[in-house]
C-alpha positions as CSV (number, residue, x, y, z in Angstrom):
1,M,-13.9,-3.3,18.7
2,S,-16.5,-5.1,16.6
3,F,-15.5,-7.4,13.7
4,P,-16.2,-7.8,10.9
5,F,-16.5,-4.2,10.0
6,I,-19.1,-3.0,7.5
7,F,-16.4,-1.4,5.4
8,Q,-12.7,-0.8,5.9
9,S,-9.8,0.6,3.8
10,S,-6.2,0.3,5.1
11,F,-5.0,1.9,1.8
12,D,-2.5,-1.0,1.5
13,A,-5.0,-3.6,0.4
14,T,-5.9,-2.2,-3.1
15,L,-3.4,-0.1,-4.9
16,T,-5.3,0.6,-8.1
17,T,-7.9,3.3,-8.6
18,P,-10.4,3.7,-6.8
19,F,-8.4,1.8,-4.1
20,G,-11.2,-0.5,-3.0
21,W,-13.9,2.2,-3.0
22,D,-16.7,2.4,-5.4
23,S,-15.6,5.6,-7.2
24,E,-13.1,8.4,-7.2
25,A,-13.5,12.1,-8.1
26,D,-10.2,13.7,-8.8
27,T,-10.2,16.4,-11.5
28,G,-6.7,17.9,-11.5
29,S,-5.1,14.6,-10.1
30,R,-4.5,15.8,-6.6
31,L,-5.5,12.5,-4.8
32,D,-3.2,9.5,-4.8
33,L,-1.9,6.7,-2.6
34,A,1.5,7.8,-1.4
35,H,4.1,5.2,-0.5
36,V,6.3,5.8,2.5
37,S,9.3,6.2,0.2
38,E,7.5,9.2,-1.4
39,L,6.4,10.7,1.9
40,A,9.8,10.4,3.5
41,R,11.4,12.8,1.1
42,F,9.6,15.7,2.8
43,P,11.3,17.2,5.9
44,W,8.3,16.8,8.2
45,S,9.1,14.4,11.0
46,Q,5.7,12.6,11.2
47,C,5.1,12.5,7.4
48,A,4.6,8.8,7.0
49,P,1.6,6.4,6.9
50,Y,0.0,5.9,10.2
51,R,0.4,2.2,9.6
52,G,1.6,0.1,6.7
53,A,3.3,1.4,3.6
54,Y,0.7,3.7,1.9
55,A,-1.6,6.5,2.9
56,M,-4.3,8.4,0.9
57,R,-2.9,11.8,0.1
58,V,-4.6,15.0,-1.1
59,Q,-2.3,17.9,-2.2
60,M,-4.7,20.8,-2.1
61,L,-4.2,23.4,-4.9
62,D,-7.6,23.9,-6.6
63,A,-11.3,24.1,-6.0
64,N,-12.1,20.6,-7.4
65,D,-13.3,17.6,-5.4
66,H,-10.7,15.0,-4.5
67,T,-12.6,12.2,-2.9
68,L,-13.3,8.5,-2.7
69,T,-17.0,7.5,-2.4
70,E,-18.4,4.2,-1.2
71,G,-22.0,2.9,-1.2
72,D,-21.5,0.5,1.7
73,L,-21.2,3.6,4.0
74,D,-25.0,3.7,4.4
75,I,-27.2,4.3,7.4
76,A,-30.9,3.5,7.5
77,D,-33.4,5.8,9.2
78,T,-33.3,5.4,13.0
79,A,-29.9,3.5,12.7
80,T,-26.5,4.6,14.0
81,A,-23.1,4.2,12.4
82,F,-19.5,5.5,12.8
83,A,-16.9,6.7,10.3
84,S,-13.4,6.4,11.7
85,F,-10.0,7.3,10.2
86,Y,-6.6,8.8,10.9
87,L,-5.8,12.4,9.6
88,Y,-2.5,14.1,9.2
89,L,-2.1,17.9,8.5
90,A,1.3,18.7,7.0
91,P,3.2,21.9,7.9
92,D,2.6,23.2,4.4
93,V,-1.2,23.5,4.9
94,A,-1.9,27.2,4.3
95,A,-4.4,29.7,3.1
96,T,-4.4,33.3,1.9
97,A,-8.1,33.7,2.7
98,D,-10.3,32.1,5.4
99,D,-11.6,28.8,4.1
100,V,-14.0,26.0,5.1
101,W,-14.1,22.6,3.3
102,N,-15.4,19.1,3.9
103,I,-13.2,16.0,4.5
104,Y,-16.1,13.5,5.0
105,E,-19.7,13.6,3.9
106,F,-22.7,11.4,4.9
107,Q,-24.7,11.5,1.6
108,Q,-28.1,10.3,0.4
109,A,-27.9,7.6,-2.3
110,A,-28.3,10.3,-5.0
111,G,-25.4,12.4,-3.5
112,T,-27.3,15.0,-1.5
113,V,-25.3,15.8,1.7
114,E,-27.1,14.9,5.0
115,A,-24.2,15.7,7.4
116,S,-20.6,16.9,7.1
117,L,-17.2,16.8,8.7
118,G,-15.0,19.7,7.8
119,L,-11.9,21.8,8.4
120,R,-11.7,25.5,8.8
121,I,-8.5,27.6,8.4
122,T,-8.1,31.3,9.4
123,A,-5.7,33.0,7.1
124,T,-4.4,35.6,9.5
125,T,-3.6,33.2,12.4
126,D,-3.0,29.9,10.4
127,V,-5.2,28.1,12.9
128,V,-6.9,24.9,11.6
129,E,-10.1,23.7,13.3
130,I,-12.3,20.6,12.8
131,G,-16.0,20.5,13.1
132,I,-19.3,18.9,12.1
133,G,-22.6,20.1,10.6
134,D,-26.1,19.0,9.9
135,G,-26.1,19.7,6.2
136,V,-23.6,20.6,3.5
137,A,-21.0,22.2,5.7
138,A,-19.5,22.1,9.2
139,T,-21.1,24.7,11.6
140,N,-19.9,23.6,15.0
141,Y,-16.2,23.3,15.8
142,A,-14.0,21.8,18.5
143,T,-12.6,24.3,20.9
144,V,-9.1,23.1,20.5
145,P,-7.5,23.5,17.1
146,L,-5.5,20.9,15.2
147,D,-1.8,20.9,15.2
148,K,0.2,20.4,12.1
149,N,2.7,17.5,11.6
150,R,0.8,15.0,13.7
151,W,-1.7,12.2,13.3
152,Y,-5.2,12.4,14.8
153,H,-7.8,9.7,15.2
154,I,-11.1,11.2,13.9
155,E,-14.4,9.5,14.4
156,V,-17.9,10.7,13.6
157,G,-21.1,9.0,14.8
158,M,-24.4,9.6,13.2
159,L,-27.9,8.6,14.2
160,V,-30.2,9.2,11.2
161,S,-33.7,10.3,12.0
162,T,-36.3,11.7,9.7
163,G,-38.4,12.3,12.8
164,G,-36.3,14.9,14.6
165,A,-34.3,12.7,16.9
166,G,-31.0,12.6,15.0
167,T,-27.6,13.1,16.5
168,L,-24.1,13.8,15.2
169,T,-21.0,13.4,17.4
170,L,-17.4,14.2,16.6
171,Y,-14.6,12.4,18.5
172,V,-10.9,13.4,18.3
173,D,-8.4,10.9,19.7
174,G,-11.3,9.1,21.4
175,A,-12.8,12.1,23.2
176,S,-16.2,13.7,22.2
177,V,-15.5,17.3,21.2
178,V,-18.7,18.3,19.4
179,A,-22.2,16.8,19.9
180,L,-25.4,17.9,18.0
181,T,-28.8,16.5,18.9
182,G,-32.4,16.9,17.9
183,L,-31.5,16.8,14.2
184,T,-34.0,16.1,11.4
185,N,-32.7,14.3,8.3
186,A,-34.4,14.5,5.0
187,A,-33.6,10.9,4.1
188,A,-31.4,7.9,5.1
189,V,-27.7,8.0,4.3
190,G,-26.8,6.0,1.2
191,S,-23.1,6.6,0.8
192,G,-20.0,8.3,2.3
193,S,-17.3,10.4,0.7
194,L,-13.7,10.9,2.0
195,G,-11.3,13.6,0.8
196,T,-11.5,17.3,0.2
197,Q,-14.4,19.2,-1.3
198,D,-15.0,22.9,-1.9
199,T,-11.6,24.2,-1.1
200,L,-10.6,27.6,-2.4
201,S,-7.9,27.4,-5.0
202,T,-5.7,29.5,-2.8
203,T,-5.8,26.9,0.0
204,T,-2.8,24.7,-0.4
205,G,-0.9,21.9,1.4
206,T,-0.9,18.2,2.1
207,L,-3.5,16.0,4.0
208,L,-3.0,12.3,4.6
209,F,-5.8,9.8,5.5
210,D,-5.2,6.3,6.7
211,Q,-6.9,3.3,8.3
212,F,-10.5,4.1,7.4
213,V,-13.2,2.0,9.2
214,F,-17.0,2.3,9.0
215,D,-19.2,0.3,11.4
216,D,-22.4,0.3,13.4
217,L,-20.4,0.4,16.7
218,R,-17.7,2.8,18.0
219,V,-14.3,2.0,16.5
220,Y,-12.1,3.9,18.9
221,P,-8.4,4.9,18.4
222,T,-5.5,2.5,18.4
223,V,-4.0,2.1,21.8
224,D,-0.5,1.2,20.5
225,R,0.6,2.3,17.0
226,W,3.6,-0.2,17.0
227,P,2.5,-3.3,18.9
228,T,4.7,-6.4,19.1
229,N,1.7,-8.5,18.2
230,L,0.0,-6.7,15.2
231,L,-3.6,-7.6,14.4
232,L,-4.6,-7.1,10.7
233,T,-8.2,-7.2,9.8
234,Q,-7.5,-6.6,6.1
235,S,-4.6,-7.2,3.7
236,G,-1.8,-4.8,4.6
237,Q,1.9,-4.1,5.1
238,A,3.0,-5.2,8.5
239,F,6.3,-3.4,8.1
240,I,8.8,-2.4,5.4
241,G,12.5,-3.1,5.3
242,P,14.4,-6.1,6.7
243,G,12.8,-7.9,9.6
244,V,12.0,-11.0,11.5
245,I,8.6,-12.5,12.1
246,D,8.5,-14.7,15.2
247,N,5.0,-16.1,14.4
248,V,1.9,-15.4,12.3
249,S,-1.5,-16.8,13.1
250,L,-4.5,-17.1,10.8
251,L,-7.7,-16.3,12.8
252,S,-10.3,-17.6,10.4
253,G,-13.9,-16.7,10.2
254,A,-17.1,-18.8,9.7
255,G,-15.9,-20.5,6.6
256,T,-13.3,-22.9,5.3
257,D,-11.9,-20.6,2.6
258,C,-9.5,-18.3,4.5
259,I,-6.0,-17.9,3.2
260,L,-3.1,-15.9,4.8
261,T,0.0,-15.3,2.7
262,V,3.1,-13.3,3.8
263,Y,5.2,-11.8,1.0
264,D,8.7,-10.4,1.2
265,T,7.9,-7.0,-0.2
266,G,7.7,-3.4,0.9
267,R,5.2,-2.4,-1.8
268,G,2.3,-4.8,-1.6
269,N,3.7,-6.8,-4.6
270,T,1.9,-10.1,-4.7
271,N,2.6,-11.0,-8.3
272,D,5.8,-13.0,-7.7
273,A,5.2,-16.3,-5.9
274,N,8.9,-16.5,-5.1
275,K,8.3,-13.8,-2.5
276,I,6.0,-16.0,-0.4
277,V,7.6,-16.8,3.0
278,V,4.4,-18.1,4.8
279,E,1.1,-19.4,3.6
280,L,-1.7,-20.6,5.9
281,K,-5.2,-22.1,5.1
282,N,-8.0,-23.2,7.4
283,T,-10.0,-26.4,7.2
284,A,-12.6,-25.7,9.8
285,N,-14.8,-22.8,10.8
286,N,-13.2,-20.3,13.2
287,E,-10.0,-22.2,13.2
288,L,-6.7,-20.8,14.5
289,V,-3.9,-21.8,12.2
290,D,-0.2,-21.5,13.1
291,P,2.7,-22.2,10.8
292,A,5.7,-24.5,11.1
293,G,9.3,-23.3,10.4
294,M,9.1,-20.0,12.4
295,P,10.6,-17.5,12.8
296,V,11.2,-16.3,9.2
297,S,13.2,-13.3,7.9
298,V,12.3,-10.9,5.2
299,R,14.5,-8.5,3.3
300,R,12.2,-5.9,1.7
301,G,9.3,-6.0,4.2
302,A,6.3,-8.2,5.3
303,Y,3.1,-7.8,3.4
304,V,0.2,-9.9,4.7
305,A,-2.5,-10.9,2.1
306,L,-5.8,-12.1,3.5
307,S,-8.7,-13.6,1.6
308,G,-11.8,-15.7,2.4
309,T,-14.6,-15.3,5.0
310,N,-13.6,-12.6,7.5
311,P,-10.0,-13.6,8.2
312,R,-7.7,-11.8,10.5
313,A,-3.9,-12.1,11.0
314,L,-2.0,-11.8,14.2
315,V,1.7,-11.1,13.4
316,S,4.3,-11.4,16.1
317,I,7.1,-9.0,15.0
318,K,10.5,-9.7,16.5
319,Y,12.3,-7.0,14.5
320,G,11.5,-4.6,11.7
321,A,13.9,-2.0,10.4
322,G,11.0,0.3,9.6
323,Y,8.8,-0.6,12.6
324,G,8.7,1.1,16.0
325,S,8.5,4.9,15.3
326,A,7.8,7.4,12.6
327,A,11.6,8.1,12.4
328,V,12.6,4.5,11.6
329,L,9.6,4.1,9.2
330,R,10.7,7.3,7.3
331,R,14.4,6.1,7.3
332,A,13.3,2.7,5.8
333,G,11.2,4.6,3.3
334,L,14.2,6.5,2.1
335,L,16.2,3.2,1.7
336,E,13.2,1.8,-0.2
337,R,13.2,4.9,-2.4
338,A,16.8,4.1,-3.4
339,A,15.8,0.7,-4.8
340,P,12.1,1.1,-5.9
341,N,12.0,-1.9,-8.4
342,E,13.0,-4.6,-6.0
343,G,9.8,-5.3,-4.1
């Protein structure tokens, strides 16, 4: 794993539109950040953020675009980059007619699509497939379809080439499933767009996106979804609900401006200073800073806010009521739903 990343979005770090991206397209208001307390009310056993407290959600019901777009997701001619994220298909994803739609696009600076990552659903069989294409739509699909009610790690690598040597590779859970070579791009990539585009209005259901990373090296899937020592490379929710933190370390970058603050909240609420349980600052480049007075307990959850030059946080979690499985996360979400104004 390389760090710092060119761009990342945990969907916990920025909770207001457009959620840390440059822009949002959402005519019909089908895209939102869904808190675990909202997702837990659905009966699907894995319907919760992959990590943290929030996931980007699209509830398909119309033909409009429901996307986030970011200009930092650019790739120069002859350069390679990778877009990585987690994808969840809910059991309610359905179609009355065969449909193909994009969930990620490599775009020129003016918006012209250079390459696509998309889903295809066959109405008669209810089979959902994932594929890539050199252009506005996916044309080559993985041989194994996607299951509903589970998270997948999706990664697409693109080598841009206006000289006919371009490549496009789709990885699912770390394995290459489709590879295209000898591609000719009209121009360099100037932005990326995540979400749903060009769905039929009769295609319905819920898609979740989480833990987006864009970089010039492979990102790879997470080995352990619930590690005892959780590494955060961006502000985010370590866990929700009551818990105990054994230790938290600030891994500072090449600057003396890094700040790590842990708040007792399950909703990323950093407005109340009374909720601070730990604060760390570095005084030297690349310094490792540990706190005194550990362990500490939280009641609503542990939100870790990071700022400064490329900081990271290493959180040693002794116990978290909503940490360890999708089941306990969903249960903690339901408890949080019962008291939504307390953190």
